[in-house]
DSSP file (Angstrom, degrees, kcal/mol; ACC not computed):
  #  RESIDUE AA STRUCTURE BP1 BP2  ACC     N-H-->O    O-->H-N    N-H-->O    O-->H-N    TCO  KAPPA ALPHA  PHI   PSI    X-CA   Y-CA   Z-CA
    1    1 A M              0   0    0      0, 0.0     2,-0.3     0, 0.0     0, 0.0   0.000 360.0 360.0 360.0 147.1    0.0   -0.1    0.0
    2    2 A G        -     0   0    0      3,-0.0     3,-0.1     0, 0.0     0, 0.0  -0.834 360.0 -84.3-137.6 169.1    1.1    3.5   -0.7
    3    3 A F        -     0   0    0     -2,-0.3     3,-0.1     1,-0.1     0, 0.0  -0.594  55.6 -95.1 -81.8 144.1   -0.1    6.9   -0.2
    4    4 A P        -     0   0    0      0, 0.0     2,-0.2     0, 0.0    -1,-0.1  -0.247  46.0 -95.7 -60.5 145.7   -2.6    8.3   -2.7
    5    5 A L        -     0   0    0      1,-0.1     2,-0.1    -3,-0.1     5,-0.0  -0.387  44.2-140.0 -65.6 123.5   -1.2   10.4   -5.5
    6    6 A G    >>  -     0   0    0     -2,-0.2     3,-0.9     1,-0.1     4,-0.5  -0.284  18.1-114.3 -80.8 167.5   -1.5   14.1   -4.5
    7    7 A Y  G >4 S+     0   0    0      1,-0.2     3,-0.6     2,-0.2     7,-0.3   0.786 112.1  66.8 -71.5 -24.7   -2.5   17.0   -6.8
    8    8 A T  G 34 S+     0   0    0      1,-0.2    -1,-0.2     5,-0.1    -3,-0.0   0.740  96.0  55.1 -65.3 -25.6    1.0   18.4   -6.5
    9    9 A D  G <4 S+     0   0    0     -3,-0.9     2,-0.3     5,-0.0    -1,-0.2   0.624  91.1  87.4 -88.8 -16.5    2.5   15.5   -8.4
   10   10 A L    <X  -     0   0    0     -3,-0.6     4,-0.7    -4,-0.5    -3,-0.0  -0.614  64.0-152.5 -82.6 143.4    0.3   15.8  -11.4
   11   11 A S  H  > S+     0   0    0     -2,-0.3     4,-2.6     2,-0.1     5,-0.2   0.808  87.2  70.2 -84.7 -29.4    1.3   18.0  -14.3
   12   12 A F  H  > S+     0   0    0      1,-0.2     4,-2.6     2,-0.2     5,-0.2   0.945  99.5  44.1 -59.7 -55.3   -2.3   18.7  -15.4
   13   13 A P  H  > S+     0   0    0      0, 0.0     4,-2.8     0, 0.0     5,-0.2   0.923 115.0  51.9 -57.3 -46.4   -3.4   20.9  -12.4
   14   14 A K  H  X S+     0   0    0     -4,-0.7     4,-2.2    -7,-0.3     5,-0.2   0.945 112.2  44.1 -50.9 -51.4   -0.1   22.8  -12.6
   15   15 A L  H  X S+     0   0    0     -4,-2.6     4,-2.2     1,-0.2    -1,-0.2   0.881 112.5  52.9 -65.3 -37.8   -0.5   23.5  -16.3
   16   16 A F  H  X S+     0   0    0     -4,-2.6     4,-1.7    -5,-0.2    -1,-0.2   0.873 109.9  47.6 -61.9 -43.2   -4.1   24.4  -15.7
   17   17 A L  H  X S+     0   0    0     -4,-2.8     4,-1.9     2,-0.2    -2,-0.2   0.830 111.2  51.4 -67.7 -32.8   -3.2   27.0  -13.0
   18   18 A H  H  X S+     0   0    0     -4,-2.2     4,-2.5    -5,-0.2     5,-0.2   0.910 109.4  50.8 -66.1 -43.9   -0.5   28.4  -15.2
   19   19 A L  H  X S+     0   0    0     -4,-2.2     4,-1.9     1,-0.2    -2,-0.2   0.854 108.8  49.6 -63.8 -32.8   -2.9   28.8  -18.0
   20   20 A L  H  X S+     0   0    0     -4,-1.7     4,-2.3     2,-0.2    -1,-0.2   0.892 110.4  53.8 -68.4 -43.4   -5.5   30.6  -15.7
   21   21 A S  H  X S+     0   0    0     -4,-1.9     4,-1.9     1,-0.2    -2,-0.2   0.874 109.5  45.7 -53.9 -44.4   -2.6   32.8  -14.7
   22   22 A I  H  X S+     0   0    0     -4,-2.5     4,-2.5     2,-0.2    -1,-0.2   0.855 110.4  52.7 -69.1 -40.7   -1.8   33.7  -18.3
   23   23 A L  H  X S+     0   0    0     -4,-1.9     4,-2.5    -5,-0.2    -2,-0.2   0.876 109.5  50.8 -66.0 -35.6   -5.4   34.3  -19.2
   24   24 A G  H  X S+     0   0    0     -4,-2.3     4,-2.6     2,-0.2    -2,-0.2   0.929 109.9  48.8 -63.1 -46.9   -5.7   36.7  -16.2
   25   25 A F  H  X S+     0   0    0     -4,-1.9     4,-2.7     2,-0.2    -2,-0.2   0.932 111.7  50.4 -63.4 -40.6   -2.6   38.7  -17.2
   26   26 A I  H  X S+     0   0    0     -4,-2.5     4,-2.5     2,-0.2    -2,-0.2   0.939 109.2  51.1 -61.3 -44.3   -4.0   38.9  -20.8
   27   27 A T  H  X S+     0   0    0     -4,-2.5     4,-2.7     1,-0.2    -2,-0.2   0.933 111.2  47.5 -55.4 -50.2   -7.3   40.2  -19.5
   28   28 A K  H  X S+     0   0    0     -4,-2.6     4,-2.4     1,-0.2     5,-0.2   0.888 111.6  51.5 -53.2 -42.9   -5.5   42.9  -17.4
   29   29 A L  H  X S+     0   0    0     -4,-2.7     4,-2.1     2,-0.2    -1,-0.2   0.887 110.6  46.8 -70.4 -37.7   -3.5   43.9  -20.4
   30   30 A I  H  X S+     0   0    0     -4,-2.5     4,-2.5     2,-0.2     5,-0.3   0.935 111.8  51.4 -62.7 -47.0   -6.4   44.2  -22.6
   31   31 A F  H  X S+     0   0    0     -4,-2.7     4,-1.7     1,-0.2    -2,-0.2   0.893 112.5  46.0 -56.4 -40.4   -8.3   46.2  -20.1
   32   32 A N  H  X S+     0   0    0     -4,-2.4     4,-2.1     1,-0.2    -1,-0.2   0.856 110.9  52.6 -72.1 -33.8   -5.4   48.6  -19.6
   33   33 A L  H  X S+     0   0    0     -4,-2.1     4,-1.3    -5,-0.2    -2,-0.2   0.862 109.5  46.4 -67.2 -34.1   -4.9   49.0  -23.2
   34   34 A L  H  <>S+     0   0    0     -4,-2.5     5,-3.1     2,-0.2     4,-0.2   0.858 112.8  52.5 -76.6 -30.5   -8.4   49.9  -24.0
   35   35 A T  H ><5S+     0   0    0     -4,-1.7     3,-0.9    -5,-0.3    -2,-0.2   0.914 110.9  47.1 -62.5 -45.1   -8.3   52.4  -21.0
   36   36 A V  H 3<5S+     0   0    0     -4,-2.1    -1,-0.2     1,-0.3    -2,-0.2   0.796 110.2  50.8 -64.3 -34.9   -5.2   54.0  -22.3
   37   37 A L  T 3<5S-     0   0    0     -4,-1.3    -1,-0.3    -5,-0.1    -2,-0.2   0.397 121.6-106.1 -90.0   0.2   -6.6   54.3  -25.9
   38   38 A G  T < 5S+     0   0    0     -3,-0.9    -3,-0.2    -4,-0.2     3,-0.2   0.792  87.6 117.3  82.0  27.8   -9.8   56.0  -24.5
   39   39 A F    > < +     0   0    0     -5,-3.1     3,-1.6     1,-0.1     4,-0.2  -0.200  19.4 133.0-114.4  38.5  -12.1   53.1  -24.9
   40   40 A P  G >   +     0   0    0      0, 0.0     3,-1.5     0, 0.0    -5,-0.1   0.704  63.2  73.3 -67.9 -16.7  -13.2   52.3  -21.2
   41   41 A D  G 3  S+     0   0    0      1,-0.3    -2,-0.1    -3,-0.2    -6,-0.0   0.718  84.9  66.2 -75.6 -14.9  -16.9   52.1  -22.1
   42   42 A F  G <  S+     0   0    0     -3,-1.6     2,-0.5    -8,-0.1    -1,-0.3   0.620  95.2  69.2 -78.7 -11.5  -16.2   48.8  -23.9
   43   43 A I  S <  S-     0   0    0     -3,-1.5    -1,-0.1    -4,-0.2     0, 0.0  -0.949  82.7-135.7-105.8 120.6  -15.4   47.3  -20.5
   44   44 A E        -     0   0    0     -2,-0.5    -3,-0.1     1,-0.1    -2,-0.1  -0.621  29.8-118.4 -70.2 123.8  -18.2   46.8  -17.9
   45   45 A P        -     0   0    0      0, 0.0    -1,-0.1     0, 0.0    -4,-0.0  -0.244  12.3-131.7 -57.5 149.3  -17.0   48.0  -14.4
   46   46 A E  S    S+     0   0    0      1,-0.3    -2,-0.0     0, 0.0     0, 0.0   0.919  98.3  25.1 -65.5 -44.3  -16.9   45.3  -11.7
   47   47 A F  S    S-     0   0    0      2,-0.0     2,-0.8    -3,-0.0    -1,-0.3  -0.896  77.1-154.7-131.0  95.7  -18.6   47.5   -9.2
   48   48 A P        -     0   0    0      0, 0.0    -4,-0.0     0, 0.0     0, 0.0  -0.641  19.6-177.5 -79.9 115.4  -20.8   50.3  -10.6
   49   49 A Y        -     0   0    0     -2,-0.8     3,-0.0     1,-0.1    -2,-0.0  -0.719  33.6 -92.0-105.3 155.8  -21.0   53.0   -8.0
   50   50 A P        -     0   0    0      0, 0.0     2,-0.8     0, 0.0    -1,-0.1  -0.250  49.5 -93.7 -64.5 154.2  -23.1   56.2   -8.3
   51   51 A N        +     0   0    0      1,-0.2     3,-0.3     2,-0.1    63,-0.1  -0.603  47.9 171.7 -71.8 109.9  -21.4   59.3   -9.8
   52   52 A R        +     0   0    0     -2,-0.8    -1,-0.2     1,-0.2     0, 0.0   0.480  58.5  82.1 -99.8  -6.5  -20.2   61.2   -6.8
   53   53 A T  S    S-     0   0    0      2,-0.1    -1,-0.2     1,-0.1     3,-0.1   0.541  95.8-123.4 -79.3  -6.6  -18.1   63.8   -8.7
   54   54 A G        +     0   0    0     -3,-0.3     2,-0.1     1,-0.3    -1,-0.1   0.430  65.9 134.6  78.6  -4.6  -21.0   66.0   -9.4
   55   55 A E        -     0   0    0      1,-0.1    -1,-0.3     0, 0.0     2,-0.1  -0.455  67.0 -96.1 -80.2 155.1  -20.4   65.9  -13.1
   56   56 A E        -     0   0    0     -2,-0.1     2,-0.1    -3,-0.1    -1,-0.1  -0.434  42.6-116.0 -69.4 146.2  -23.2   65.4  -15.4
   57   57 A E        -     0   0    0      1,-0.1    -1,-0.1    -2,-0.1     2,-0.1  -0.435  36.2 -98.2 -80.8 153.8  -23.6   61.7  -16.5
   58   58 A T        -     0   0    0     -2,-0.1     2,-0.4     1,-0.1    -1,-0.1  -0.391  43.4 -98.4 -71.6 157.3  -23.1   60.9  -20.1
   59   59 A T        -     0   0    0     -3,-0.1     2,-0.4    -2,-0.1    -1,-0.1  -0.577  50.2-177.9 -81.9 130.5  -26.2   60.5  -22.2
   60   60 A R        -     0   0    0     -2,-0.4     2,-0.2    -3,-0.1    -3,-0.0  -0.898  29.9 -97.3-128.2 160.3  -27.2   56.9  -22.7
   61   61 A L        +     0   0    0     -2,-0.4     2,-0.3    60,-0.0     0, 0.0  -0.504  47.0 164.4 -75.8 140.9  -29.8   55.0  -24.5
   62   62 A C        -     0   0    0     -2,-0.2     2,-0.1    60,-0.0    59,-0.1  -0.936  40.4 -84.8-146.5 171.9  -32.7   54.0  -22.6
   63   63 A S     >  -     0   0    0     -2,-0.3     4,-2.0    57,-0.2     5,-0.2  -0.444  37.2-118.7 -77.1 153.7  -36.3   52.7  -23.2
   64   64 A V  H  > S+     0   0    0      1,-0.2     4,-2.3     2,-0.2     5,-0.2   0.910 115.6  55.4 -59.6 -41.7  -39.0   55.2  -23.9
   65   65 A S  H  > S+     0   0    0      1,-0.2     4,-3.0     2,-0.2    -1,-0.2   0.904 107.6  50.3 -51.9 -45.9  -40.9   54.0  -20.8
   66   66 A A  H  > S+     0   0    0      1,-0.2     4,-2.0     2,-0.2    -1,-0.2   0.884 109.6  49.5 -65.1 -38.8  -37.8   54.7  -18.7
   67   67 A A  H  X S+     0   0    0     -4,-2.0     4,-1.8     2,-0.2    -1,-0.2   0.915 112.6  47.4 -63.2 -45.9  -37.4   58.2  -20.1
   68   68 A I  H  X S+     0   0    0     -4,-2.3     4,-2.0     2,-0.2    -2,-0.2   0.920 110.7  51.7 -67.0 -44.9  -41.1   59.0  -19.4
   69   69 A I  H  X S+     0   0    0     -4,-3.0     4,-3.0     1,-0.2    -1,-0.2   0.876 108.9  52.1 -62.8 -34.7  -40.8   57.6  -15.8
   70   70 A R  H  < S+     0   0    0     -4,-2.0    -1,-0.2    -5,-0.2    -2,-0.2   0.896 109.2  49.8 -58.5 -42.6  -37.8   59.8  -15.3
   71   71 A E  H  < S+     0   0    0     -4,-1.8    -2,-0.2     1,-0.2    -1,-0.2   0.808 114.9  42.3 -68.0 -34.2  -39.8   62.7  -16.4
   72   72 A I  H  < S+     0   0    0     -4,-2.0    -2,-0.2    -5,-0.1    -1,-0.2   0.910 101.2  77.7 -80.1 -46.5  -42.7   62.0  -14.1
   73   73 A L  S  < S-     0   0    0     -4,-3.0    31,-0.1    -5,-0.2     2,-0.1  -0.488  84.4-125.0 -69.8 124.4  -40.6   61.1  -11.0
   74   74 A P        -     0   0    0      0, 0.0    29,-0.6     0, 0.0     2,-0.5  -0.353  10.6-146.1 -71.9 144.1  -39.2   64.1   -9.2
   75   75 A V  E     +A  102   0A   0     27,-0.1     2,-0.2    -2,-0.1    27,-0.2  -0.956  28.4 171.2-106.6 127.5  -35.6   64.6   -8.5
   76   76 A V  E     -A  101   0A   0     25,-2.5    25,-3.1    -2,-0.5     2,-0.3  -0.742  37.0 -97.2-125.2 170.3  -34.9   66.4   -5.1
   77   77 A K  E >   -A  100   0A   0     -2,-0.2     3,-1.8    23,-0.2     4,-0.3  -0.706  31.9-122.9 -87.7 145.0  -31.9   67.2   -3.0
   78   78 A F  G >  S+     0   0    0     21,-2.2     3,-1.6    -2,-0.3    20,-0.1   0.851 111.0  61.7 -55.9 -34.8  -31.3   64.9   -0.1
   79   79 A T  G 3  S+     0   0    0     18,-0.9    -1,-0.3     1,-0.3    19,-0.1   0.696  94.3  65.3 -72.4 -15.1  -31.5   67.9    2.3
   80   80 A D  G <  S+     0   0    0     -3,-1.8     2,-0.3    17,-0.1    -1,-0.3   0.633  82.5  96.0 -75.6 -13.4  -35.1   68.4    1.2
   81   81 A I    <   -     0   0    0     -3,-1.6     2,-0.5    -4,-0.3    -3,-0.0  -0.605  67.8-139.0 -85.2 135.7  -36.4   65.1    2.6
   82   82 A V  S    S+     0   0    0     -2,-0.3    -2,-0.1     1,-0.3    -3,-0.0  -0.865  85.6   0.6 -95.1 126.8  -38.0   64.9    6.0
   83   83 A D  S    S-     0   0    0     -2,-0.5    -1,-0.3     1,-0.1     0, 0.0   0.978  89.7-170.7  63.3  63.4  -37.0   61.8    8.0
   84   84 A P        -     0   0    0      0, 0.0    -1,-0.1     0, 0.0     2,-0.0  -0.409  22.5-108.7 -77.7 157.9  -34.5   60.4    5.3
   85   85 A P        -     0   0    0      0, 0.0    10,-0.2     0, 0.0     3,-0.1  -0.242  27.2-114.3 -70.7 175.8  -33.0   56.9    5.5
   86   86 A E  S    S+     0   0    0      1,-0.1     9,-1.5     8,-0.1     2,-0.3   0.802  85.9   1.8 -83.4 -32.4  -29.3   56.5    6.2
   87   87 A N  B    S-C   94   0B   0      7,-0.3     2,-0.4    23,-0.1     7,-0.2  -0.917  79.8 -87.1-150.5 174.9  -28.2   55.0    3.0
   88   88 A C     >  -     0   0    0      5,-2.5     4,-1.8    -2,-0.3    23,-0.1  -0.740  26.7-144.5 -89.4 136.0  -29.4   53.9   -0.4
   89   89 A A  T  4 S+     0   0    0     21,-0.6    -1,-0.1    -2,-0.4    22,-0.1   0.596  95.0  52.0 -77.1 -10.9  -30.7   50.4   -0.7
   90   90 A V  T  4 S+     0   0    0      3,-0.1    -1,-0.2     1,-0.0    21,-0.0   0.939 127.4  14.8 -86.6 -55.7  -29.2   49.8   -4.1
   91   91 A C  T  4 S-     0   0    0      2,-0.1    -2,-0.2    21,-0.0     3,-0.1   0.551  91.3-133.1 -95.1 -11.3  -25.6   50.8   -3.7
   92   92 A L     <  +     0   0    0     -4,-1.8     2,-0.2     1,-0.2    -3,-0.1   0.586  57.9 138.5  69.4  10.6  -25.4   50.9    0.1
   93   93 A Y        -     0   0    0      1,-0.1    -5,-2.5    -5,-0.1    -1,-0.2  -0.523  57.7-110.0 -82.2 154.4  -23.7   54.2    0.2
   94   94 A E  B     -C   87   0B   0     -7,-0.2     2,-0.3    -2,-0.2    -7,-0.3  -0.549  36.9-105.9 -78.3 149.7  -24.7   56.8    2.8
   95   95 A F        -     0   0    0     -9,-1.5     2,-0.2    -2,-0.2    -1,-0.1  -0.555  29.7-150.9 -72.4 138.8  -26.5   59.8    1.5
   96   96 A D    >   -     0   0    0     -2,-0.3     3,-1.6     4,-0.1   -18,-0.2  -0.706  28.0-109.3-101.5 163.5  -24.7   63.1    1.4
   97   97 A S  T 3  S+     0   0    0      1,-0.3   -18,-0.9    -2,-0.2   -17,-0.1   0.752 116.2  45.5 -67.3 -22.4  -26.4   66.5    1.7
   98   98 A G  T 3  S+     0   0    0    -20,-0.1    -1,-0.3   -21,-0.1     2,-0.1   0.355  83.5 124.2 -99.6   5.9  -25.9   67.4   -1.9
   99   99 A D    <   -     0   0    0     -3,-1.6   -21,-2.2   -22,-0.1     2,-0.4  -0.385  59.5-130.2 -75.4 146.4  -26.9   64.1   -3.5
  100  100 A E  E     +A   77   0A   0    -23,-0.2    13,-2.2   -22,-0.1     2,-0.3  -0.782  38.1 178.1 -85.7 134.2  -29.7   64.2   -6.0
  101  101 A I  E     -AB  76 112A   0    -25,-3.1   -25,-2.5    -2,-0.4     2,-0.5  -0.955  28.3-134.2-140.8 159.7  -32.3   61.6   -5.1
  102  102 A R  E     -AB  75 111A   0      9,-2.7     9,-1.9    -2,-0.3     2,-0.7  -0.956  10.5-160.3-112.1 127.5  -35.6   60.1   -6.2
  103  103 A R  E     - B   0 110A   0    -29,-0.6     7,-0.2    -2,-0.5    -2,-0.0  -0.919  25.8-129.9-104.7 109.1  -38.4   59.4   -3.8
  104  104 A L     >  -     0   0    0      5,-2.4     4,-1.2    -2,-0.7    31,-0.1  -0.309   8.1-140.1 -66.2 143.9  -40.8   57.0   -5.3
  105  105 A M  T  4 S+     0   0    0     29,-0.5    -1,-0.1     2,-0.2    30,-0.1   0.924  93.2  43.5 -75.9 -42.3  -44.4   58.1   -5.2
  106  106 A N  T  4 S+     0   0    0     28,-0.5    -1,-0.1    27,-0.4    28,-0.1   0.962 132.1  16.2 -69.2 -51.3  -46.2   54.8   -4.4
  107  107 A C  T  4 S-     0   0    0     26,-0.2    -2,-0.2    25,-0.1    -1,-0.1   0.704  91.1-132.7 -99.4 -18.1  -43.9   53.3   -1.7
  108  108 A R     <  +     0   0    0     -4,-1.2     2,-0.2     1,-0.2    -3,-0.1   0.767  49.2 157.1  66.4  28.7  -41.9   56.6   -0.7
  109  109 A H        -     0   0    0     -6,-0.0    -5,-2.4     1,-0.0     2,-0.4  -0.606  33.5-140.0 -76.6 146.5  -38.6   54.6   -0.9
  110  110 A V  E     +B  103   0A   0     -2,-0.2   -21,-0.6    -7,-0.2     2,-0.3  -0.913  27.9 163.2-112.4 131.3  -35.5   56.9   -1.4
  111  111 A F  E     -B  102   0A   0     -9,-1.9    -9,-2.7    -2,-0.4     2,-0.1  -0.974  46.5 -87.4-142.2 157.0  -32.6   56.1   -3.7
  112  112 A H  E  >  -B  101   0A   0     -2,-0.3     4,-2.4   -11,-0.2     5,-0.3  -0.364  41.4-124.0 -55.5 136.1  -29.7   57.9   -5.4
  113  113 A R  H  > S+     0   0    0    -13,-2.2     4,-1.6     1,-0.2   -12,-0.1   0.881 111.3  51.9 -55.0 -39.0  -31.0   59.2   -8.7
  114  114 A S  H  > S+     0   0    0    -14,-0.3     4,-1.8     2,-0.2    -1,-0.2   0.804 108.9  51.1 -68.6 -32.6  -28.2   57.4  -10.6
  115  115 A C  H  > S+     0   0    0     -3,-0.3     4,-1.9     2,-0.2     3,-0.2   0.986 113.8  40.3 -65.3 -59.2  -29.1   54.1   -8.9
  116  116 A V  H  X S+     0   0    0     -4,-2.4     4,-1.8     1,-0.2    -2,-0.2   0.777 113.4  56.3 -66.9 -24.6  -32.7   54.1   -9.6
  117  117 A D  H  X S+     0   0    0     -4,-1.6     4,-1.6    -5,-0.3    -1,-0.2   0.881 107.9  47.8 -70.6 -39.4  -32.1   55.5  -13.2
  118  118 A R  H  X S+     0   0    0     -4,-1.8     4,-0.8    -3,-0.2    -2,-0.2   0.867 109.0  56.2 -64.2 -36.1  -29.7   52.6  -13.9
  119  119 A W  H ><>S+     0   0    0     -4,-1.9     5,-1.0     1,-0.2     3,-0.9   0.935 109.2  45.2 -51.9 -53.8  -32.5   50.3  -12.5
  120  120 A M  H ><5S+     0   0    0     -4,-1.8     3,-1.5     1,-0.3   -57,-0.2   0.787  99.5  68.1 -70.9 -32.7  -34.8   51.7  -15.0
  121  121 A D  H 3<5S+     0   0    0     -4,-1.6    -1,-0.3     1,-0.3    -2,-0.2   0.784  95.5  60.7 -57.4 -31.3  -32.3   51.4  -17.9
  122  122 A H  T <<5S-     0   0    0     -3,-0.9    -1,-0.3    -4,-0.8    -2,-0.1  -0.010 126.2-104.7 -90.0  30.7  -32.8   47.7  -17.5
  123  123 A D  T < 5S+     0   0    0     -3,-1.5     2,-0.4     1,-0.2    -3,-0.2   0.721  70.1 151.3  52.8  33.9  -36.4   48.1  -18.3
  124  124 A Q      < -     0   0    0     -5,-1.0    -1,-0.2     1,-0.1    -2,-0.1  -0.790  23.8-178.8 -91.8 135.1  -37.5   47.7  -14.6
  125  125 A K        +     0   0    0     -2,-0.4     9,-2.2     2,-0.1    10,-0.3   0.187  58.4  76.6-116.4  10.0  -40.8   49.6  -13.8
  126  126 A T  B    S-D  133   0C   0      7,-0.2     7,-0.2     8,-0.1     6,-0.1  -0.891  91.1 -85.9-133.9 154.5  -41.0   48.7  -10.1
  127  127 A C     >  -     0   0    0      5,-2.7     4,-1.5    -2,-0.3    -2,-0.1  -0.332  32.3-134.3 -58.6 136.2  -39.3   49.7   -6.8
  128  128 A P  T  4 S+     0   0    0      0, 0.0    -1,-0.1     0, 0.0    -2,-0.0   0.751 101.6  39.6 -66.2 -22.9  -36.1   47.8   -6.3
  129  129 A L  T  4 S+     0   0    0      3,-0.1    -2,-0.0     1,-0.0    -3,-0.0   0.934 133.5  12.4 -90.2 -52.1  -37.1   47.1   -2.6
  130  130 A C  T  4 S-     0   0    0      2,-0.1    -1,-0.0     0, 0.0    -3,-0.0   0.500  89.2-127.1-111.0  -8.7  -40.8   46.3   -2.5
  131  131 A R     <  +     0   0    0     -4,-1.5     2,-0.2     1,-0.2     3,-0.1   0.681  54.7 150.2  68.2  19.7  -41.7   45.8   -6.3
  132  132 A K        -     0   0    0      1,-0.1    -5,-2.7    -6,-0.1    -1,-0.2  -0.570  58.5 -90.6 -76.8 150.4  -44.5   48.4   -6.2
  133  133 A E  B     -D  126   0C   0     -7,-0.2   -27,-0.4    -2,-0.2    -7,-0.2  -0.208  26.5-134.2 -57.3 145.4  -45.1   50.2   -9.6
  134  134 A F  S    S+     0   0    0     -9,-2.2   -29,-0.5   -28,-0.1   -28,-0.5   0.924  93.3  62.8 -69.5 -41.9  -43.0   53.5  -10.0
  135  135 A I  S    S-     0   0    0    -10,-0.3    -2,-0.1   -30,-0.1     5,-0.1  -0.743  88.5-129.6 -89.3 125.2  -46.1   55.3  -11.3
  136  136 A P    >>  -     0   0    0      0, 0.0     3,-0.9     0, 0.0     4,-0.6  -0.262  27.7-108.4 -66.0 161.4  -49.1   55.6   -8.9
  137  137 A E  G >4 S+     0   0    0      1,-0.3     3,-0.9     2,-0.2     4,-0.4   0.845 117.4  58.2 -56.7 -41.0  -52.6   54.5  -10.3
  138  138 A D  G 34 S+     0   0    0      1,-0.3    -1,-0.3     2,-0.1     4,-0.2   0.660 111.0  41.7 -73.1 -17.9  -53.8   58.1  -10.5
  139  139 A M  G <> S+     0   0    0     -3,-0.9     4,-2.3     1,-0.1     3,-0.4   0.437  85.1  94.2-103.9  -3.8  -51.0   59.0  -12.8
  140  140 A M  H <X S+     0   0    0     -3,-0.9     4,-2.5    -4,-0.6     5,-0.2   0.802  81.0  59.3 -64.7 -25.0  -51.0   56.0  -15.0
  141  141 A G  H  > S+     0   0    0     -4,-0.4     4,-2.6     2,-0.2    -1,-0.2   0.933 107.1  46.3 -63.4 -44.6  -53.3   57.8  -17.5
  142  142 A I  H  > S+     0   0    0     -3,-0.4     4,-2.5     1,-0.2     5,-0.2   0.950 112.1  51.7 -59.8 -47.8  -50.7   60.5  -18.0
  143  143 A F  H  X S+     0   0    0     -4,-2.3     4,-2.3     1,-0.2    -2,-0.2   0.919 110.4  47.2 -56.6 -46.0  -48.0   57.9  -18.3
  144  144 A N  H  X S+     0   0    0     -4,-2.5     4,-2.6     1,-0.2    -1,-0.2   0.869 110.8  52.0 -64.1 -39.5  -49.9   56.0  -21.0
  145  145 A E  H  X S+     0   0    0     -4,-2.6     4,-2.6     2,-0.2    -1,-0.2   0.921 111.6  45.9 -61.5 -43.3  -50.7   59.1  -23.0
  146  146 A K  H  X S+     0   0    0     -4,-2.5     4,-2.2     1,-0.2    -2,-0.2   0.875 112.6  52.5 -67.8 -39.3  -47.1   60.1  -23.0
  147  147 A L  H  X S+     0   0    0     -4,-2.3     4,-1.3    -5,-0.2    -1,-0.2   0.903 110.3  45.5 -59.1 -48.2  -46.1   56.7  -23.9
  148  148 A W  H  <>S+     0   0    0     -4,-2.6     5,-2.7     2,-0.2     4,-0.5   0.921 111.5  53.7 -68.5 -41.2  -48.5   56.5  -26.9
  149  149 A L  H ><5S+     0   0    0     -4,-2.6     3,-2.0     1,-0.2    -1,-0.2   0.927 104.6  55.5 -52.3 -45.8  -47.4   60.0  -28.0
  150  150 A A  H 3<5S+     0   0    0     -4,-2.2    -1,-0.2     1,-0.3    -2,-0.2   0.856 107.6  48.8 -60.4 -30.5  -43.8   58.9  -28.0
  151  151 A F  T 3<5S-     0   0    0     -4,-1.3    -1,-0.3    -3,-0.3    -2,-0.2   0.489 123.1-106.2 -86.3  -2.7  -44.8   56.1  -30.3
  152  152 A G  T < 5S+     0   0    0     -3,-2.0     2,-0.8    -4,-0.5    -3,-0.2   0.604  79.1 130.9  90.3  10.7  -46.6   58.5  -32.6
  153  153 A V      < +     0   0    0     -5,-2.7     3,-0.3     1,-0.2    -1,-0.3  -0.893  25.1 170.7 -96.3 103.1  -50.2   57.4  -31.6
  154  154 A S  S    S+     0   0    0     -2,-0.8     2,-0.6     1,-0.3     3,-0.2   0.924  72.9  27.2 -83.1 -45.8  -51.9   60.7  -30.9
  155  155 A N        +     0   0    0      1,-0.2    -1,-0.3    -7,-0.1     3,-0.1  -0.736  67.0 159.2-120.2  80.3  -55.5   59.5  -30.5
  156  156 A F  S    S+     0   0    0     -2,-0.6    -1,-0.2    -3,-0.3    -2,-0.1   0.883  76.4  46.6 -67.8 -42.0  -55.4   55.9  -29.3
  157  157 A Y  S    S+     0   0    0     -3,-0.2    -1,-0.2     2,-0.0     2,-0.2   0.744  99.4  79.1 -81.4 -18.3  -58.9   55.9  -27.8
  158  158 A E              0   0    0      1,-0.1    -3,-0.1    -3,-0.1     0, 0.0  -0.584 360.0 360.0 -89.5 151.0  -60.6   57.5  -30.9
  159  159 A E              0   0    0     -2,-0.2    -1,-0.1     0, 0.0    -3,-0.0   0.368 360.0 360.0-117.8 360.0  -61.4   55.4  -34.0
């Protein structure tokens, strides 16, 4: 009887680990190359955090319904909120006094504007926490009218 053969004695795991190391190096090299050449948008960041620099966000493509929801939901400063939460439930950052936030009308949850806008960009129309609709029932008519107008249907209910 002898001892079982360990993984350190096999050449396959060592070869596999070396291959993974080389692939990691190539990934980092490509990432740095694209960043230096000015194409960082081709690489999705590992941890998307809200824009804290105060600069305007770049214009991005979003669905028509997301654009209309953004138009309907108000953006306010954090200091204007009475009894605010400590942090954003999406990114888990604490709110600063100058942060732009969106308070949802149905559920009254508060998020950074950039966090909830990014949520809407993925065609979500409900609160990230409780899943209530962004648009209250009494404003759904206005939302639907704007949506039909955006698609070029002016008199949907008339024949």
